[in-house]
N, C-alpha and C positions, 0 to 999 in steps of 0.2 A: 177697647183698650183703655186703661186708666191713663191719666195725664202723665206723660213722661217727665222725669226730673233730669234736667241738664245742669251740670255743675261746671263752672269755669274757675280755674285756679291759675294764679300767676301774677305777673306784674312786678311792681317795685314798691318801695316804701314812699315814693313821691306821690303826693295827691294828684299830680297832673300827668301821671304815667301814660304814655302812648299805648303801652301794652294793656293796661287796665281799661283804657278807653276802647280799644279794639275788642276786648273781652265783653265789655258792657254792650257794645253794638251787636256782637254775636248773640248774646243772651236776649237782647231786645227782639232779634229776629226769631229766636226760639219761642219767646213768650207770645209773639204775634201769631205763631203757628199752634199755640195752645199748650206749650210746655210750661211746667213749673221750673223756675230757675233759681240758682244760688251762685253768687259771686264771692270767691275767696281770694282776696288780694291784700296787699299791704300788711297791716297788723294781723289780719286773719290767718296769715301764713308765716309770720315772723316768729319762728320757734327756736328754742335752743338747738344746738347741733344734735342730730339723731343719736339717741342712746337707747337701745331697745329695752333695757331693764327699768328705766325710769320715765320713758316718754309719756306713758298714760297717766302719770301723776299730774301732768300739765293740763289744765282745763281746756285751753285752746286746742291742744292736740286731740283731746277726747272729742271735742265738737267737730273738728276737721275729719277725723276718722268716721264718726257717725254720719256726717254729711256724705262722704264718699260711699259708705255702705248703702245709702239710700238712692244713689245716683243710677240713672239709666244710660247716661252718656257723660263724657268728660271732655272739656276743652282745656288744653294746657297752653298757656301763653308765657313767653319769656322774652325779655330784651336780649339782644346779642351782646354779651360781654366778652371781649377778646375772642370772638368767633364761636362762642358756645353759650349755653344757657347760664343764667345768673346763679350765684350761690344761694340766694333766697329761694328760687324756684327749685333748684336741685335738692336743697335740704327739705323742702316741703314734700317733694317726690320721694325722698328717702324714707319719710314717715309712712308712706304707702306700704312699707314692709310690715306694718302693724296689721295688715289685712291678710297676711300669709296663711293663717289658719282658718280663715273664713270659708264658708261653703263656696262663695265666689271669690277666688283668690285674686288679689290685686284688682286689675281692670278686666279680668277674664270675660270675654264675650261682649264687651261694651265698645261702642264706637268712641274713638278719641279724635277730636278735632285739634289741629295744631296751628298756633299763631306765633310768629316770631317777628319782632320789630328791631330795627337797628338804624343807625345813621349811615347806611350804605348797604348795597345789595349783598356784598360778600358775607358780612356778618349775619345779615337777616337769613340768607339762604343756608349758611352753615348751621345756624342755630335751629332752623326748621328741620334740617336733616337729622341733627342730634336728637331733637325732640321726638321724631319718628322712631328712632332707634330705642329711645327710652320707653315710648309707648309699646313697642313690640316686646321689650324686656319685661314689661308689666302685664303682658298677655292681652293688651288692648288691640283693637282693630282701627288703626289710623285711617281716616277718611282719604279717598283718592285726592281730594282737593285739600291742600294745606295752604296757609296764607303767610307769605313773607311780605313785610311792609318796610319800605325804605323811608324812614321818617324824615330824611333830609330833603325829600321831594315835596313840593307844594301840594297841599290837599291830599296827602298820602292816605290818611284814614278814610276820607270820603271816597277816594278812588278804589280802596280795598273793599268797600261795602258789598259790592256784588259778589266778590269771592267769599266773604264772610257768610253771606246769605246762602250761597251754594254749599259751602261746607256744612252749615247747620241743616240744610235740607237733606244732605246725604246722611248726617247723623240721625235725624228723625226718621228717615226712610229705613235705616238699619234697625232702629228700635222697633218700628212698626212690624218688621218682618219677624 
């Protein structure tokens, strides 16, 4: 099999985003297992609000769509804002609509890893569940293990590392099948 391409998208516009750090760690696990990886966070997903008629005029959106078309698996990560995903991540996912006429529509047939971070379990878990629903709506196959991270706890990212590794292992196992 060729080298699988795992794309992680999400995070915030802050350079110290806990979500982006978790996505980076997940991609490091994928790379250690031989995958090619791409991280789309911060400015790489900071698009104007989704407008289907003009979206592809934006070079960043064209690059985003091209990267998703090349992906074998997707990891979506969002901070929990008021118990759900952030507007930045939601808007990026709205742009996945530009794949609606592709041979592989949206995330059809691809494993989707889910990562949610928040300064409390309630928002992290609620965001994780919402991201699973979005992955299903985009025809993706969410991994059995999703990762909710309570960033208010000490060493939260370090303690989530084993779960991130397991989620990535499930994604790569799915791709190999």
